[in-house]
RODREN-599215 format. One line per field, with one value per residue (C-alpha): chain; y, x, z. Coordinates in Angstrom, 1 decimal. Layout:
BEGIN
chain = (A/...)
yy = (Y/...)
xx = (X/...)
zz = (Z/...)
//
This chain:
BEGIN
chain = (A/A/A/A/A/A/A/A/A/A/A/A/A/A/A/A/A/A/A/A/A/A/A/A/A/A/A/A/A/A/A/A/A/A/A/A/A/A/A/A/A/A/A/A/A/A/A/A/A/A/A/A/A/A/A/A/A/A/A/A/A/A/A/A/A/A/A/A/A/A/A/A/A/A/A/A/A/A/A/A/A/A/A/A/A/A/A/A/A/A/A/A/A/A/A/A/A/A/A/A/A/A/A/A/A/A/A/A/A/A/A/A/A/A/A/A/A/A/A/A/A/A/A/A/A/A/A/A/A/A/A/A/A/A/A/A/A/A/A/A/A/A/A/A/A/A/A/A/A/A/A/A/A/A/A/A/A/A/A/A/A/A/A/A/A/A/A/A/A/A/A/A/A/A/A/A/A/A/A/A/A/A/A/A/A/A/A/A/A/A/A/A/A/A/A/A/A/A/A/A/A/A/A/A/A/A/A/A/A/A/A/A/A/A/A/A/A/A/A/A/A/A/A/A/A/A/A/A/A/A/A/A/A/A/A/A/A/A/A/A/A/A/A/A/A/A/A/A/A/A/A/A/A/A/A/A/A/A/A/A/A/A/A/A/A/A/A/A/A/A/A/A/A/A/A/A/A/A/A/A/A/A/A/A/A/A/A/A/A/A/A/A/A/A/A/A/A/A/A/A/A/A/A/A/A/A/A/A/A/A/A/A/A/A/A/A/A/A/A/A/A/A/A/A/A/A/A/A/A/A/A/A/A/A/A/A/A/A/A/A/A/A/A/A/A/A/A/A/A/A/A/A/A/A/A/A/A/A/A/A/A/A/A/A/A/A/A/A/A/A/A/A/A/A/A/A/A/A/A/A/A/A/A/A/A/A/A/A/A/A/A/A/A/A/A/A/A/A/A/A/A/A/A/A/A/A/A/A/A/A/A/A/A/A/A/A/A/A/A/A/A/A/A/A/A)
yy = (-17.4/-17.1/-18.7/-17.3/-19.1/-18.3/-14.4/-14.8/-15.6/-13.3/-10.2/-11.5/-12.8/-12.0/-15.4/-16.0/-15.3/-17.5/-17.7/-19.3/-20.4/-22.1/-21.6/-21.3/-22.8/-20.6/-18.5/-15.8/-12.6/-8.9/-6.9/-4.8/-5.4/-2.5/-3.2/-2.5/1.5/2.2/4.4/1.2/-1.6/-4.1/-3.1/-4.4/-6.4/-8.5/-7.7/-9.3/-12.6/-12.2/-12.7/-16.3/-14.9/-17.0/-16.2/-15.1/-13.8/-9.7/-9.1/-5.4/-5.6/-4.3/-2.0/-5.5/-7.7/-6.8/-9.6/-10.2/-11.2/-14.7/-13.1/-12.5/-15.9/-17.8/-15.6/-16.1/-20.5/-21.1/-19.3/-21.2/-24.7/-23.0/-22.5/-25.9/-28.1/-26.2/-26.3/-28.6/-26.6/-22.9/-23.3/-19.7/-18.3/-14.2/-15.3/-17.7/-16.4/-16.0/-18.5/-16.1/-12.5/-10.3/-9.9/-8.8/-5.1/-6.1/-3.4/-4.4/-4.8/-1.6/0.8/-0.5/0.3/3.8/5.0/3.8/6.4/8.7/8.7/7.5/4.1/4.8/6.7/3.1/0.1/-2.9/-4.6/-6.8/-4.9/-0.9/-2.1/-2.8/0.4/3.1/1.0/1.4/4.9/5.2/3.9/4.5/8.8/10.7/11.8/13.2/13.2/15.7/16.2/15.4/13.5/14.9/12.0/12.2/10.3/7.7/6.3/2.2/0.5/-0.1/3.1/4.2/1.3/2.9/6.3/4.7/2.8/5.5/7.6/5.2/4.0/7.7/10.5/11.1/13.4/11.5/14.2/13.9/15.7/15.3/14.9/14.1/12.6/15.3/17.2/19.0/21.0/19.7/23.5/22.3/19.6/21.3/24.7/21.8/20.7/24.0/24.7/22.0/22.6/24.1/24.6/21.0/19.5/17.1/14.4/15.0/11.3/11.1/8.2/9.3/8.2/6.5/2.5/3.0/6.0/6.0/10.3/11.3/14.0/16.7/14.9/17.4/20.5/19.6/18.0/21.8/23.5/21.0/21.9/25.0/25.0/22.2/19.6/15.8/14.6/10.5/9.6/6.1/5.3/1.8/2.5/4.7/2.9/1.6/3.4/7.1/7.7/8.3/10.9/11.0/13.8/16.4/15.1/16.7/14.3/13.1/9.5/7.3/3.7/1.5/-2.3/-3.3/-6.6/-3.8/-1.5/-2.9/-6.0/-7.1/-10.8/-10.8/-9.8/-7.2/-3.7/-0.6/2.6/5.8/8.1/11.5/11.1/13.9/12.4/9.1/9.6/11.1/7.1/4.8/0.4/-1.0/-4.3/-5.1/-7.8/-7.3/-3.8/-2.1/0.3/1.1/4.4/4.2/2.7/4.9/2.3/-1.3/-0.2/-0.2/-4.0/-5.6/-8.1/-11.9/-14.5/-13.7/-15.6/-14.2/-15.6/-12.8/-10.2/-11.9/-11.1/-7.7/-7.3/-9.2/-6.9/-3.8/-4.8/-5.7/-2.4/-0.2/-1.6/-0.9/2.7/4.5/7.0/5.2/2.9/6.1/7.2/4.0/3.5/7.1/6.8/3.5/4.9/7.9/6.0/4.2/7.1/9.1/5.8/5.4/9.1/8.0/5.6/6.8/5.1/4.9/6.7/7.6/8.3/8.4/12.3/12.9/16.2/15.4/15.9/13.8/10.6/8.0/3.9/3.4/4.0/3.6/3.6/1.5/1.9/3.1/0.6/-2.0/-2.9/-3.0/-7.1/-7.4/-5.6/-7.1/-10.8/-9.5/-8.4/-11.4/-14.1/-12.1/-11.0/-13.2/-8.9/-8.9/-5.6/-5.5/-4.5/-1.6/-0.3/-0.4/0.7/0.6/-1.1/-0.7/-0.8/-0.6/-0.2/-1.2/-2.4/-5.4/-4.3/-3.2/-0.8/-4.2/-5.3/-1.4/-1.4/-5.2/-3.5/-0.7/-3.3/-4.3/-1.4/-0.5/-3.9/-3.3/0.3/-0.7/-3.6)
xx = (2.2/5.1/6.2/5.2/7.9/11.0/9.1/10.1/13.6/14.6/12.7/14.1/17.2/18.1/19.5/17.4/19.4/21.5/21.0/23.6/26.1/23.0/22.6/19.5/16.6/17.7/14.3/13.5/14.4/12.9/14.3/12.4/12.6/14.9/15.0/11.2/9.7/9.2/5.9/4.6/1.6/4.3/6.1/4.0/1.7/4.8/5.0/2.3/3.6/5.6/2.5/0.4/-2.7/-4.2/-4.1/-7.5/-8.6/-8.0/-7.4/-8.0/-8.4/-4.9/-7.2/-7.5/-4.4/-1.8/-0.9/3.1/5.6/7.2/10.9/8.5/7.0/10.5/11.8/9.7/9.0/12.8/13.2/11.2/12.9/16.1/14.7/13.4/15.8/18.8/17.3/19.2/22.5/21.3/23.6/22.0/25.7/26.3/27.4/24.6/22.0/18.9/15.6/12.9/12.4/11.0/14.1/16.8/17.0/17.0/18.9/19.4/15.4/14.9/17.8/15.6/12.5/14.1/15.5/12.1/9.8/12.9/14.0/16.7/17.1/16.4/13.5/11.8/10.1/8.8/5.3/3.6/0.6/-1.2/-3.3/-0.3/0.8/-1.6/-2.5/1.5/1.1/-3.1/-1.8/2.0/0.6/0.3/-3.2/-5.4/-9.3/-10.7/-7.4/-8.6/-7.9/-9.1/-10.4/-11.9/-15.6/-13.7/-11.6/-10.5/-11.1/-7.6/-6.8/-9.2/-10.5/-6.8/-7.7/-11.5/-10.1/-8.6/-11.6/-13.7/-11.0/-9.0/-11.6/-10.1/-12.0/-12.2/-13.7/-14.8/-14.3/-16.4/-14.4/-17.4/-16.8/-18.3/-15.4/-13.9/-10.4/-8.4/-8.8/-11.8/-10.7/-7.4/-10.3/-12.4/-9.6/-7.8/-11.2/-11.7/-8.4/-9.3/-7.0/-7.3/-6.4/-3.5/-3.2/-4.0/-4.8/-5.7/-5.2/-3.3/-5.7/-8.7/-9.7/-13.2/-13.3/-9.7/-10.0/-6.2/-6.0/-4.1/-1.5/1.3/-0.4/-2.8/1.0/2.3/-1.0/-1.1/2.7/1.8/-0.4/1.9/-0.7/1.2/0.7/-0.1/-0.9/-2.0/-0.6/-1.8/-2.8/-0.4/3.0/4.0/0.5/2.2/6.0/5.7/8.5/7.8/10.0/8.6/5.1/6.1/4.1/5.6/4.1/3.5/2.3/1.5/0.7/3.1/1.6/-0.6/0.4/3.9/3.0/5.1/3.6/0.6/1.5/4.0/4.0/5.9/5.8/7.5/8.4/10.4/13.4/12.4/8.5/10.4/10.2/7.0/5.6/5.4/6.0/2.8/3.7/7.0/9.9/13.3/14.5/11.5/13.2/16.5/16.1/19.4/18.4/15.8/12.6/14.0/12.5/9.1/9.3/9.9/6.6/7.9/8.4/7.9/8.1/11.3/10.3/8.0/10.9/13.1/9.5/9.4/12.8/12.2/9.6/11.0/13.9/11.7/9.7/12.9/13.9/10.0/10.8/8.4/7.8/7.2/4.9/2.8/2.3/1.2/-1.1/-2.0/-3.2/-5.5/-6.7/-7.8/-8.4/-10.8/-12.3/-12.8/-14.0/-16.7/-17.7/-19.2/-21.8/-24.9/-25.7/-22.6/-21.9/-18.9/-18.1/-14.0/-13.3/-12.4/-9.9/-6.4/-5.1/-8.0/-7.5/-5.2/-5.5/-8.5/-12.0/-15.2/-18.3/-21.2/-24.4/-27.6/-30.1/-27.2/-25.9/-22.7/-22.4/-24.6/-22.2/-18.8/-20.5/-21.2/-17.9/-16.8/-19.1/-19.1/-15.5/-13.0/-12.5/-11.7/-13.4/-14.7/-18.3/-18.2/-21.7/-24.5/-24.4/-20.7/-18.0/-13.9/-11.7/-7.9/-5.5/-1.8/0.9/-0.4/-3.6/-3.8/-5.6/-7.8/-8.4/-10.3/-11.8/-13.7/-14.6/-16.6/-18.3/-19.9/-20.7/-22.2/-24.0/-25.6/-26.4/-28.6/-30.2)
zz = (-30.4/-28.2/-25.2/-22.3/-20.3/-22.9/-22.7/-18.7/-19.3/-21.9/-20.1/-16.4/-16.1/-12.5/-10.4/-7.1/-3.4/-1.9/1.7/4.2/1.3/0.1/-3.4/-3.6/-6.9/-9.6/-10.8/-12.9/-11.0/-10.7/-13.4/-16.2/-19.5/-20.9/-24.1/-24.9/-25.4/-21.5/-22.7/-24.9/-24.1/-25.1/-22.5/-19.9/-21.9/-21.1/-17.6/-17.2/-17.7/-14.2/-12.5/-11.6/-12.3/-14.9/-19.0/-19.3/-15.7/-14.8/-10.9/-10.4/-6.7/-5.5/-3.2/-1.1/-1.8/-4.5/-6.5/-6.0/-8.7/-9.5/-8.2/-4.7/-4.8/-5.4/-2.5/0.3/-0.9/-1.6/1.7/3.1/2.3/3.5/6.7/7.2/5.5/7.9/11.1/12.7/12.0/13.2/16.6/17.1/17.1/15.7/12.6/11.9/9.2/10.9/10.5/12.2/12.3/15.0/17.4/14.8/13.6/9.6/8.8/5.6/4.3/6.9/4.7/1.0/2.5/4.1/0.6/-0.9/0.6/1.3/4.6/7.1/8.2/12.3/10.9/10.1/11.7/10.1/10.9/9.5/8.6/8.3/10.9/13.9/12.5/13.5/16.2/17.4/16.5/18.7/21.7/22.4/21.7/25.8/24.8/27.7/27.8/25.9/23.7/20.1/17.1/13.5/11.1/8.4/7.1/5.1/7.1/6.7/10.3/10.5/9.8/12.9/15.1/17.6/18.1/18.6/21.3/23.0/23.0/24.9/27.0/27.7/26.5/23.8/21.2/17.4/15.3/11.9/8.8/5.6/2.5/0.2/-3.0/-4.6/-3.8/-6.5/-5.6/-3.0/-1.8/-0.4/1.6/3.1/4.3/5.5/8.4/8.9/10.4/12.6/14.1/17.5/21.2/21.8/18.4/19.7/16.2/12.4/11.4/7.6/4.4/1.5/-0.8/0.8/0.3/-0.6/-2.5/-4.2/-2.6/-3.1/-0.3/-0.5/2.3/2.2/2.6/5.5/7.1/6.5/8.2/11.0/11.7/12.3/14.2/16.5/15.4/15.3/11.6/11.0/7.1/6.7/3.5/2.9/-0.7/-1.7/-1.7/-4.8/-6.2/-6.1/-5.6/-1.8/-0.6/3.1/3.9/0.6/2.7/5.7/8.0/11.7/10.6/8.0/7.8/5.2/3.9/1.0/0.6/-1.3/-4.0/-3.5/-4.4/-1.3/0.4/2.4/6.6/5.5/6.9/8.6/10.2/9.4/12.2/12.1/14.2/16.6/17.7/18.5/21.7/21.9/21.1/24.1/22.6/23.6/22.2/24.0/23.8/24.9/22.9/23.7/26.3/23.5/22.2/21.0/17.4/16.2/15.5/16.3/19.6/17.9/16.1/18.7/18.2/18.7/16.8/13.0/9.3/8.0/4.9/4.1/4.8/2.1/-0.1/0.9/0.5/-3.5/-4.1/-2.8/-5.7/-8.2/-8.1/-7.8/-11.1/-12.8/-11.6/-9.0/-11.3/-14.3/-12.2/-10.7/-14.3/-15.6/-12.8/-13.3/-16.8/-16.3/-13.6/-16.3/-19.0/-16.9/-15.7/-19.4/-21.3/-17.7/-18.6/-21.6/-20.8/-20.4/-16.9/-15.6/-12.5/-11.1/-7.6/-7.7/-8.4/-11.5/-10.7/-11.2/-7.9/-6.2/-8.1/-9.4/-10.0/-7.9/-9.0/-7.5/-9.7/-10.7/-13.4/-12.7/-11.3/-11.1/-7.6/-6.9/-5.8/-9.4/-11.0/-9.4/-10.6/-13.8/-14.9/-13.5/-15.7/-18.2/-19.2/-16.1/-14.5/-10.9/-8.9/-5.3/-4.6/-2.7/-1.3/-2.2/-6.2/-7.1/-7.2/-6.8/-9.5/-9.1/-11.9/-11.1/-13.2/-14.5/-16.1/-19.5/-22.0/-23.5/-19.7/-19.1/-22.5/-21.5/-18.1/-20.1/-22.6/-19.9/-18.3/-22.2/-22.3/-18.3/-19.4/-21.6/-20.2)
//
């Protein structure tokens, strides 16, 4: 049997970062094994050992929290130790490395993040999660009583609650547009939202991928429709960045936010908000510190959240590097392959039900599914008890299974074995 440590050493040889001239402990780095076939299971099986998930356990709950690779965990823990060991050396001089976050532009990290989603540095600001970014948008826009915000009926609370608050406080009208799980074609979704637009509609606020059912919305077409009607488009990308190759320029949205601690595999407690340059002045700063009124440096004005753990930002940077070395298109192709493999297999199990649409343009790595006569909670527990497969119960009769780069075909076959066994019972 190949020793796991030797495998990791041979595949990932980039040294750990150096902070303030202090060499941090050498670690397995964030590279991807280019010597292995890019489209073979061996590539992904080797990559699996960059994650701390114990052998024999399968993790399919990325839709809640992503599993950070070793390089990210080490970047955070090494920086935490560096901060604590060097606090007395910090005299707040301009040439000293920062020990905290929340007050500085963080231009290097923001540039990497901007490159990852294809925008300019000044168009992206750091937050602590997607909910915070959504609230900055919902509370920062000048909306009047009677102004309408279009959302789906499949919103995560973190994607809609800010709009609900504006409805209760200021009389803004939040209109739900149904997106049925039985949707067969993206045209149905576009037609539904187009029909819902009225002369009072000011904002279109929808998820790129719905959290519970994994429905991929045709956001590029929805944003084009909104722009034609002078409606601001705000996209919740919590389930998309690191899952799909997201290009905010191509999507054509006015705003886009996400939680990189899901599919981008960053440390828990990271987020960002993209806001197109020509609409930034329309958003007030509702979380204010010293630079709240600084309109000269783009989104720096909207990332004034006070003291934050900078070690988490170093982990976000390591996560971007890790994912970039693998490649965004390769990651999306792998995730889509695994999702399709699971749905195809479930389609051949009598008694299995697939909630997520099977249309290629409406689905990717998330699958909501169930077994007739089995509750979602029981299915969740049976998968764990029988095969140590971790999914999340979703509603009364389904589970949500999120496939990512640390998952493989063998784990999906084990999932299908459990589904067949429960369907026969």
